[in-house]
Every structure is written in C-alpha cells, then in structure tokens.
C-alpha positions, 0 to 999 in steps of 0.5 A: 977813547973818550976823546975820539968819541967826542970828536965824532959827536962834534963832527956829526952835530956840525954836519946835522946843523948844516942840513936844510929844512928841505933836506930834513924833510926829504930824509923824513919821507925816505925814513917812512918809506924804508921803515914800512918795508921792514919785516920788524916794523910790519910784525910790530904792534907796540913800537917805541919811537922817539920825538926828534930833536932838531937835526935828528931823523924826524919820526913824526910821519911814521908815528902818525902812519903807525897809529893809522895802522893800529900800532901802539906808539910809545915815547921815551921819558927820562926817569929822574934820579934813575938815569933810565927811560920809561916808555909812555903811550902816545896817541892822538889825544895825548898831550906832549909836555916839555921834558928834560933837555927840552924834548917833547914827551907824553904827559906822565898820566899816559900808560907806561910799558916796560921795554920788554913789552915793546916789539920794536924800539927805534933808537936815534944815533949821532953816529953808527959804526959798521958793527952796529954800535952807536953814539948818542949824546953821551948820557947812555939813556938807551944803553942803560934802559936796554941793559937793565932789561936784558934777560927778559923778552926784548924788542928788536933794537933798530938804530936809525941814522943818516947814511952820512953818520956811518963811521968806521968805529964808535969805539964802544964801551963794554956797556954799549948795546949793539943793534939788532938792525940798522936803518941808514937813510 
C-alpha cells in the first residue's frame, strides 16, 4: 500500500511542477470564488488556513479577503518534537518567518488557538479520493493534529485540491482522517 501511495505522490508532484504561473493564478482566483460561496465558509469566524508551498492551491487571496470580512485567520506551525500542528493567529501586522520545510508561518509570539476552537480548517492535498481521504506529503501532520482533537468540538474539515488531483483511492491508513467537505478547483 505504501508503494501505491508514493506512486500517487510522485505523479501529483510532477503534475504540479508542470503548472504555469498563469495556471496557478487562475486556480487561485477560482478557489476564492468557490470558497466564498460555501456555507461552511460563510458561517465561520475562526478559520485555519495554510500558507501555500510552490504548486499548492494558493490561499493568499482568500486569506486577505477573509480578514477584510472580519474573519480571524490562523496558520499552522509545526510543534517540534510532538509531530502536530499548532494554529497561530495571522493578521495584517503579523510577521511571517521561515519555518520547518521552508514554509512561511507566523512568529511564535502570535496567539495560538486549539483546533477545536476553529470553525473551519482548510487542508491542502496532493491527492484526494472519492471517499474524502487525502494524501499529503506523508508526514501526517494534519491527521495527527485532528486525531488528537477528536471527541472535542471540531471544525468543519475542508480538503482542497485541484480537480486533476482526484484519484480512485488514496489507500487510506486507519489513522487517516476523512474530510467533512471537499473543494476541487
């Protein structure tokens, strides 16, 4: 099963690498248009975003728009030694610093919020299957973080991917989480 999952990851990374800047920009615009129409977004006050890696669906436009709509934005930060994510407030004045894997993240002085206090959590995907399971880069950060919060009030878990990243199966492991909602752009 791991071999199949890695083959999907390799294929999706190659597909992403072939996207042009114009294609990435058009997908980011479409993401914003689609997300603002979702009821889960409209109802959310506290939203867990992600800062995009090269080739990922770009959330920066929707992040900016959300702050204008007086929604509170949070970005994930890897908690060293615990293999989980912590969500830190991200506002107009928040400094971003280079974190693990060269991902930009809020400075550690930003306010943290438990996952259970988010209303909506946007999760990037390398691939997503028809049952709502995802493949990321294989470290399990989101799965572990959400799994530890189960039993508490949970945000709506929204997996986001390119339409071209839809696969028949991601061959989920028993600890993999399933989306509440899926957005394919």
